[in-house]
Each structure stands twice: as structure tokens, then as C-alpha cells.
N, C-alpha and C positions, 0 to 999 in steps of 0.2 A: 205040315205043322205050321201053326201060326207063329208070328214073330214073338208073341207073348209066350207061347209054349217053348220056343227055342231058348229064350233068355231064362225062363224059369227052370228049364232043364239044366242049363249051364250053371245057374246059381246053385242048384241042388248038388251038382258035382263039385263045385268049388266052395270053399268055406266063406269067401267074401264076394261082395258085389260092389260095383262102382256106383257113384251118384247118378251118372248118366244111365246106366243099366236099370237102376232103381226107378227113376222117373219115367223111363221109356216104357215100362210095363205097368205104370199106374201106381207105383209104390209111393209111400210117404216116408220122407227122411225125418228121423227123430233123434234127439240128443239124449244120450244116456250118461249120467254123471260117472266120472272116473273111467269110463270105457270108450267114450267117443260117440260116433254117430252110427246109427243102424237104419236099415231100410225095412219098413213094414210092408210086406207084399200084400196084394189084394186077397190072396188065399189065407191070410192070417199068420203066415210065417215071418220070421225076422232074420235078416242076414246082416252081419257086421259090414260096414262100409270101409273099403280100402282107400 
């Protein structure tokens, strides 16, 4: 399994992702009003950032 697959699998089993995990898999950190920050992953999914 690639490093990207390992982090993506970990993100799927956990409701939140860290900024470092987000950027390490090529995700983009976005700001969401009233919610905080989220990570948009390359596969199109979004995870809340802890």
C-alpha cells in the first residue's frame, strides 16, 4: 500500500484529519465559516481538520 493509500484509509476510519496528514497526501486546506477548517482530498472527499 502506498503512503497515500495508508493515510487515506486512516482518514476514512477516523472522522478528522490533521493539517500535516492533509498536505502529505496532496489535499488542500480550506476555511469553512462557523465550522473551522477542512481538508479537501484529491479524491474529492472532505474531512474536518482537528
